[in-house]
C-alpha positions, 0 to 999 in steps of 0.5 A: 577414143575408147573407154577402159571397157573397150569392146570389139566395136569400140576398138574397130572404131578406134583403129579407124581413126589411127592414120595408117590402119584407118586405110583398111576396109571396116571388115579388116578392122573388125577382124583385127579388133576381134582377135586383139589382146588388151592390156591396161598398165600403170605408170612405170610399167614395162610394156615391151622389149626388143623380142616383143617389139618384133613380135606383135604390133600395138596401138596405144589406145589411152595414155602416154608411153616412152619408147626408150632406145639403147642409149639415153639420147634415143627416146620418143613419146608415144601418144594416144593412137600411136603404133609401136611394135612389129611393122612399126619398128625403129630402123635397125636391130631392136635389141635394147629398145624398150617401151614403158608406160608414162601414165596409166595406159590402155593397149591393144596388141594386134594379131600378126597373122591378121595384119599380115593378111590385111597387108597382103590384100591392101597395096597401100598399107603394104607400102606404108607398114614395114615388114618385120621378122614376125610379119611375112607372107604366108604367116597364117590368119590365127593369133600372133605368131612369133618370129623364128628364134623368138621365144616367149621366155624373153616376152615373159620378163616384161609382160605383166602378169595382169595383162594375162588374165583372161576373165574375173576370177570365179569364186565361192565362199567356204560354205558351198558344197563340193557338188555346188562348186562343181556345177559352177566350174561346169557352167563357167567353163573353168578348170578351177575355182577360188574360195574367198570370204570377205575378199581374202583368199582361203583356197583353191579347188581345181578339176584335178582335186574333183577327180583325185579327192572326190570321185577317186575316194568316193567322197560325198559331194554334199560336203563343204568345198573347203574339205578338198581345197588346197588351203593358202595357195601359192599366188602371184602379184598382178604387177610381177612379170609373167615370168614370175608365174612361169617359175612358180608353176615350174618350181612347185608343179602347179598349173593354176595360180591366183593373181593378187592386187594386194590381198584382193584376188583379181584373176587366175592364170593357168599353164594354158594361158601361158601356153597360148601367148608363150612357150612354157616348156620349162613348166611341162618339163618340171611337171613331167619330172614330178611324175617320174617314179624311177631314177631311170625316168628322171635321167631320161627327162634330165637329157632335155635340159640341154635342148631346153638351153639350146632353144633359149639361146636360139630365142635370144632369152637373157642369161638372167632368164635362162639361168632361172629356167634351167635352175628350176629344172635342177630344183625339180629333179632334186626335190623329186629325188628327195621325195623318192628317197623318203618313200624308200627309206620312210619319213625323216625322223627329224626336220631337215633342210635340203640346201643348194650352194653355188650356182644353183643357189643363185639361180645361175646354172647352165647345162654344164654344172656340177652339184653343190649342196648340203643338209641343215638338220634340226638341232634335235639330230643324234648321230646314233639315232638319225645318222644312218637315215640322213647319210643314205638319203643324201647318198641317194640323192647325190648319186641320182643327181650325178646320174642325171648329168650334175656330176659330183663336186670335185671338192666333195662339197655335197650333203653326202659328205659327212662334214656337210650334213650337220645340225643347225648349231654345228653350221653356225660354229662353221660360219663363225670360225670362217668369219673369225679366222679367214684362212685360205681354205675358209675363204674358199668355203665361204665363197660356196656356202655363203650362197644358200637357198632352200630346195626342200624341207623346213625353211626356218633351219636356213632362215635362222642360220642366214640371219646369224650369219649376216649379223656376223659379216655386216661391216665386219671390215677385217673379214670383208678385206680378206674376202676382197683379197680372195676375190682378186684372185680372179682377174678378168682376161686383160692384158697389160696394155688393155687387150683381151688375153688368152690362156697361153698353154694346155688344153684350152690354149688361145681361148678365154675362160669366160667363167673364171675370168669373167663371170665369177669376178662379178659373182664375188664382187656381188657377194662382197657387197651383199655380205657388207650390207647384210642383204639376204639376196643371193642371185647376182643380179639382185644382189647388185640391185639391192646394193646400189639401193643401200649405197654399197656401190653406186647405181651407175656401177651396179648397172654397169656390172649387171650389163657386163654380167649379162653380156658374158653370161649370154656368150657362154650360154650361146657357146655352149649351145653351139657345142651341144648342137655339134655334139660336143661336151659344153664348157666355158672356154671361148676362142675369140675368133668365134666373136665379131669385132663388135662382140670382142669390143664389148667383151674388152669393155666388160672386162674393163668394168669388172677390173675398175671395180675390183680396184675400188674394193681393193682400196676401200679394204686395203 
């Protein structure tokens, strides 16, 4: 079998030894090898999930992996030479199937287009290699084609960043000139170069920097390249999923991300690299938002959030991924509104932090969202000197978000409300009061403002506040008991005898409120676990994972809650996508007859999980 430095010739020889693909003529094997995408992975790394298995065919070149099914009894060890993926799938639906590296492995992902052509011309191969949704006649001879309805955001969750690297990083020391760096970029045919000294990354220069900071400014190209570099650029860990790189680009309006293995730079990935393998519409939508100079331009781009959610729903992207992607667009619109506001009003007189609350803070937004936000101002704030500026800035942003479809919060929990635009010391007083006197209104505010995430401004203002708050709530049993009592006001939609209970009257009669009867109870449980353990995580999935590690909840219960949340949030996303497809306004009210018998059973089980764990907390904090 091939060495780690596999060439196309080595790969063609390896494929010739494969019992099934070895039946192809040498020319077909050479074509497959030339277009293959190589990947290496460390023990424990996830290699593929149900969407990826439908998308590409993989040959395991070196090492062992495990094919894991939806239930513990469905497992298969894959060894050197085995195939998995498109055309070599488990019988039936692939949802719930995953592949994990058992040891160090080397893989070759083969082009579905080339496989289709080979299958169409080789009758024996056509009989032995089962067709799949991604392998159909007429699929073409280009690179791997995704099946209809399968979007890349799903595969990005399991594709490690390391596998997206196309070549070794192109680096220069800080002492080279701009001219020399530009020549190297031309000769290497790359759009960026990394500035590295003694193995440490210092900066990044892109072709855009050469255009905007050198040519447009008439800068002497003999000056050091560090003069035009982006210093301390944002990077991504090689073991992180590609989805993290997508979000990093979308949130920060960047198109080049260094890949790090510890402190060592091992490569660079660009938006183009993701485009060639995955759909990155969120990256480009965020980029378009950052280019807008008027509110009308932002409003026009905001209308694309609905189609983006429908696309993700059709792609069967996870609710976790969809929430992060949709929220990233909200973040981008918010940041651009703040920038436009500062351009109109002038630079802020003191430091501030614009902070998202609620579902935006948790990265759990859908296309149906109102706004929850606040401002934490530096303690140098003086109402007489600074009040008018920040009132105008907050009003501009809240009004802009409303125009973009993020309607005003019905409870006025927005930065334009004087109460929620305060210096850090005043926010600390708020949280102390809510914690020490947990009356009903305080508990309601706690549920909103204990879920906070920085969107723009000085991070330390929120970080310091968060540390103070968690120190007050950790192991505070009286406060936590009140929080549990408040959480129990949202009960799963189960009847006395365990059946699904629908709304009995009113506009939404005979439907289920997926948000308040399904998702909110899980969000509330996760928040309590986080406050009890003093954990800084804000996203509900992340809170449950951390709570399991700290033993606030058992690992099995945390797993059950995450699965229940993913299922119910996925139902809501698909329900809203269908409504928007029909031209209706999106809501959270689902009629049970929209579900199959199987889905109704799953929903009842999900409600049961929530009900059981609510009872456990009620007993713990009685």
